[in-house]
N, C-alpha and C positions, 0 to 999 in steps of 0.2 A: 678315137679320141675319148678319154675318160671324163665326160662332162660332170659326172657326180663328184669326182675328185677335185676338179677345178672349182666347182660350186662350193665345196666344203671349205677350201682354202680361202676363196673369195669372201664367203659369208663370215668366216671367222675374223678376217682382217677388217671387214666393214663393221662388224659388231664391236670390235675394239674402238673404232672411231666414235661410234654413237655412245659408247660408255664414257668417253672423255671429250664431250662436245666443247667444253670450255677451252681445253688446250688445242683441239683439232680445228675448230672453226672460229670461236670468239676471239682468240688471240691474233690470228692473221687479220681479221676484220678490224680490230682495234688498232693494230699497227698501221693499216691502210688509212684509217681515219686520221691518225696523227700525221702521216705523210701529207695528206691533203690539207690539213690545217696549217702545217709549216710551209710546204712547197707550193700548194695550190692557192691558198688564201694569202698568207703572210708575204711570201716571196713572189709567187706567180703573178699577183696583181701589179707588181712593179717591173715585170720583165716583158720584153717585146715578144710578139708572136713568132713562132718558128714555123716556116713554110706555110704562113697564113693560118696557123692553128694556134689559138690561145695557149699559153704555157701550161695552165692548169689542166686543159684537156689533152695537151701533147704528152704529158707524163703518165696518163692513165694506162696506155698499153705497157709501158715500162714497169709501172708498179704492179700490174697484174702478172707480168712475166717474172718479176722479182719474187713475188709470193709463190707462184706456181713452181718455179725452179726449186726454191728452197723446200717447199712442202713435198714435192715429188721425191727429192733425194732423201729427205728425212723419213718420210713414211715407208719408202721401199727399203731403206737401209735397216731401220729398226725392225721392220716386218720379218726379214730373213735372219737378222742377227739374234733376235730373241729365241727362236728355236735352237740355234746353235748354242746359245748361252745356257739354256735349260736342258739341252741334250735331246730334245724331241725331234731334232733334225733327222736323226737316224730312222725314226718312224716314217718320216716323209720319204726318205731315200729308199726305204724298203717297201713302200707302198707301190701298188701297180700304177705308177704315174711316170710319164716320160719327162724329160727335161723341159720340153715345150709346155707341157701341162702345168708343171710346177711354176714356171716363169709366168705363164698366163694368169695363174691364180694370184700370185703375189704382186706382180707388176700391174695387173688389171685392177686390183683393189687400190693400190697406191695411186695409179693414174686417175681412177674414178674420184678419189678424195680430192686430188688436185684440181680436177675439172670443176667439181662442185664449189670448192673454195674460190677458184678463179671467177666463176659466174657470180658468186656472192660479192666478191670484191668489185666486179663490174657494176652490179646493182648498187652497191654502196657508193661508188664513184659518181653515179648518176645524180645523187643527192647534193653533190658539191659542185659539179661542173656540167655544162651542157655537152652531151655526148652524141656522136653521130657514127654509126657503124655502116660504112659504105658497102661492105661485102660480108654479110653475116656468115655465109658458108665458109669463106676463107678464114674468118675469125675463129669459128668453132674448130675448123680443121687444124689450124696452127695451135690452138689451145690443147687439142687432143694429142697431136703429134709431139708437142713439147712435153706434155705430161708423161707420155709413154717413154720417150727417149730418156728423160732424166730420171724416171723411175727405174729404167734399166741400169743407169749409172748408179743410182742409189742401191740397187740390188747387188751390184759388184762391190760397192763400198761395204755393205753389210756383211758380205762374205770375207772380204779382206781384213776387216777390223777384228782385232783380238781383244778389244776392251771398249767400254762405253765412251771413253775419251776419244778414241780414234773415229767413232761414228760422227763426231763433230769436227774432226781435224780438217778433212778436205772441204766440207761445206763452208767452214769459217775462213780457211786460208786460200781456197781456190774459187769455189762457186760464187760466194758473195762478192769478192773483188772483181771477178770477171763480169758479174751482172752489173755492178755499179759503173764499170768501165766499158760496158757494152752498148752505151747509148740509151740507157733507161731514162735518164733525166736530161739528155741533150742529143743533138744530132751530130754525128761524127763529121759531117760536112762543115761544122763550125771550127774544127780543129785545123792546125797547119797541115800541109800536105804530108809531111813526114809522119806525123802522128795518125793521120788518116790511114796510111799504109800499115802502120803497126796495129791499129785497131782492127783491121781486116783479118788479122790472125786470131782474133777472139771469136769463138763460135757463137757466143751469146749475141753478138752484133747481128747475125743473120736471123736469129729467132726474134729479137725485138723489132728489127726492121720489117720483116714479113708480117708480124702481128700488127705493127703500127700501120702498115699499108692497108690492111683489111679495114681499118677504121677511117683513115683520112686520105687514102691513095697517095701517101707520101712514105718514102722509105729511103734508107741510106744505100741499099743495094737492091738489085732487081728481085722481083717475086720469084722468078725461076731459080736464081742463085740461092735464095733463102730455102726453098723447098729441097733443092739438091743437097745443100749442106746438112739439113736436118736428117735426110735419108742416109747420108754417108755416116753421120754420127750414130744413128740408130743401128746401122749394119755393123759398125765397129764394136758397139756395146754388146750386140747380139753374139758376135763372134767370140768376144772375151768370155761371155757367160757359157757359151758352148764349150770352150776350152776348159773352163773351171769344172764343169760337170764331167767332162771326159777324163780329166786328170785327177779329179777329186781334191783339188787345191782347197785347203782350209775346210773341207767338208768331212774328210775321213780321218782327221787328226784330232 
């Protein structure tokens, strides 16, 4: 394992984050504050508790997942697309680095950024609503697993995209709608039976449900199901990345 190579990629990507703190950290935190002002205070105070959890506190896990998912995809996709755009990707491909080492460097940096932002959003939320984390270990585990999984997806998008416009295409048209329809602001148990069944086809439901369970021991699906679904999604993304490097798709053209 070439740890020096992994460290070089990781440090470069993390350095880019610290050079753009306003965009990388301040923007997601500001968005979260606005969500809490609108949903937590203005609307939440007039809504009934869900599963004995005040609405303002109920939406905290969903808001964190919303931020973490979008940041993971964005950071990872731009991280690998920029070397392709500038042509420096060939230096990485010719370096003594395996596929696993390259992916660990880029995905590790993107996931680290997302975890940091997720923790900051959690701390920010504590100023607006009373929070209770029943299972800190599971909370952190879900946060890390989600960050890694969607960073892998972002890595795939960054290789697939052939322009800056396409970097935003899937996040805007797919990721964001799935997140909003994945129980971030409501429990799918409140939906009619037919729509509950439809919602179970949304992978974000399992992420939000498992993460919310770590807070309040309440979830739309079982903890085991949530963990299994995340692992399946991670394996699928890993297999696609392996195929990309094996075939050279969008890397050698």
